[in-house]
C-alpha positions as a printed NumPy array, in Angstrom:
array([[ 23.873, -22.236, -27.338],
       [ 21.211, -23.937, -29.645],
       [ 21.319, -27.284, -30.989],
       [ 20.173, -27.808, -34.46 ],
       [ 17.754, -30.647, -34.974],
       [ 18.192, -32.331, -38.37 ],
       [ 15.406, -33.715, -40.362],
       [ 15.169, -37.54 , -40.419],
       [ 13.99 , -38.965, -43.593],
       [ 12.003, -42.187, -44.189],
       [ 10.57 , -43.938, -46.895],
       [  7.024, -45.192, -46.865],
       [  5.623, -46.751, -50.078],
       [  8.095, -44.826, -52.14 ],
       [  7.375, -41.479, -50.499],
       [  9.877, -39.495, -48.689],
       [  8.776, -38.626, -45.358],
       [ 10.908, -36.009, -43.272],
       [ 10.467, -35.716, -39.656],
       [ 11.937, -33.059, -37.6  ],
       [ 11.615, -34.663, -33.952],
       [ 12.409, -32.899, -30.834],
       [ 14.737, -34.875, -28.315],
       [ 11.834, -36.802, -26.933],
       [ 10.094, -37.666, -30.299],
       [ 12.756, -39.239, -32.527],
       [ 12.228, -42.718, -31.   ],
       [  8.352, -42.286, -31.379],
       [  8.686, -41.08 , -35.011],
       [ 10.944, -44.188, -35.781],
       [  8.67 , -46.646, -34.066],
       [  5.578, -45.278, -36.067],
       [  7.413, -45.456, -39.423],
       [  8.581, -48.97 , -38.605],
       [  5.109, -50.01 , -37.701],
       [  3.592, -48.528, -41.033],
       [  6.341, -50.239, -42.938],
       [  5.75 , -53.666, -41.221],
       [  1.988, -53.447, -41.969],
       [  2.804, -52.405, -45.614],
       [  5.234, -55.362, -46.021],
       [  2.619, -57.769, -44.509],
       [  0.083, -56.682, -46.885],
       [  2.157, -56.725, -49.895],
       [  3.3  , -60.351, -48.993],
       [ -0.222, -61.454, -48.572],
       [ -1.713, -59.436, -51.436],
       [  0.951, -58.739, -53.868],
       [ -1.414, -57.636, -56.725],
       [ -2.473, -54.428, -54.636],
       [ -1.391, -51.118, -55.776],
       [  0.489, -48.92 , -53.333],
       [ -2.565, -46.523, -53.037],
       [ -4.635, -49.525, -52.039],
       [ -2.153, -50.743, -49.597],
       [ -1.854, -47.301, -48.121],
       [ -5.769, -47.035, -47.672],
       [ -5.973, -50.456, -46.245],
       [ -3.163, -49.678, -43.59 ],
       [ -4.867, -46.447, -42.818],
       [ -8.177, -48.168, -42.16 ],
       [ -6.736, -50.899, -40.12 ],
       [ -4.833, -48.445, -37.987],
       [ -7.82 , -46.28 , -37.581],
       [-10.046, -49.347, -36.649],
       [ -7.352, -50.334, -33.981],
       [ -7.32 , -46.933, -32.629],
       [-11.007, -46.688, -32.156],
       [-11.128, -50.073, -30.563],
       [ -8.469, -48.978, -28.096],
       [-10.379, -45.863, -27.313],
       [-13.516, -47.766, -26.753],
       [-11.607, -50.248, -24.513],
       [-10.153, -47.376, -22.64 ],
       [-13.377, -45.658, -22.025],
       [-14.944, -49.056, -20.805],
       [-12.123, -49.539, -18.382],
       [-12.394, -46.063, -16.95 ],
       [-16.164, -46.6  , -16.336],
       [-15.428, -49.858, -14.744],
       [-12.721, -48.148, -12.605],
       [-15.257, -45.407, -11.633],
       [-17.833, -47.949, -10.752],
       [-15.569, -49.795,  -8.654],
       [-14.284, -46.652,  -6.851],
       [-18.034, -45.636,  -6.226],
       [-18.739, -49.189,  -4.682],
       [-15.505, -48.981,  -2.605],
       [-16.477, -45.338,  -1.424],
       [-19.981, -46.47 ,  -0.522],
       [-18.57 , -49.407,   1.309],
       [-16.255, -47.226,   3.338],
       [-19.211, -44.851,   4.154],
       [-21.257, -47.748,   5.367],
       [-18.37 , -49.057,   7.488],
       [-17.556, -45.401,   8.875],
       [-21.072, -44.818,  10.099]])
């Protein structure tokens, strides 16, 4: 017995966005749309003169910037973790000898 997955439709800046989520993804899809709509509304409140296309570009740029910052922070944390592990391993090797 197969279960039909229905599309979920959202509105982002007047554009209909249809998502066909799998069972694990429906929450993520709604969270992403809610995040985008919150960013759109915040920009429109602060700068009501902006056109929807300008708002879309600014939201995309903001999210891309945040993504890159998170990736950089993640990489730095991984390098720090690797350094800490190497230091700990060296300390263990010295104590074992």
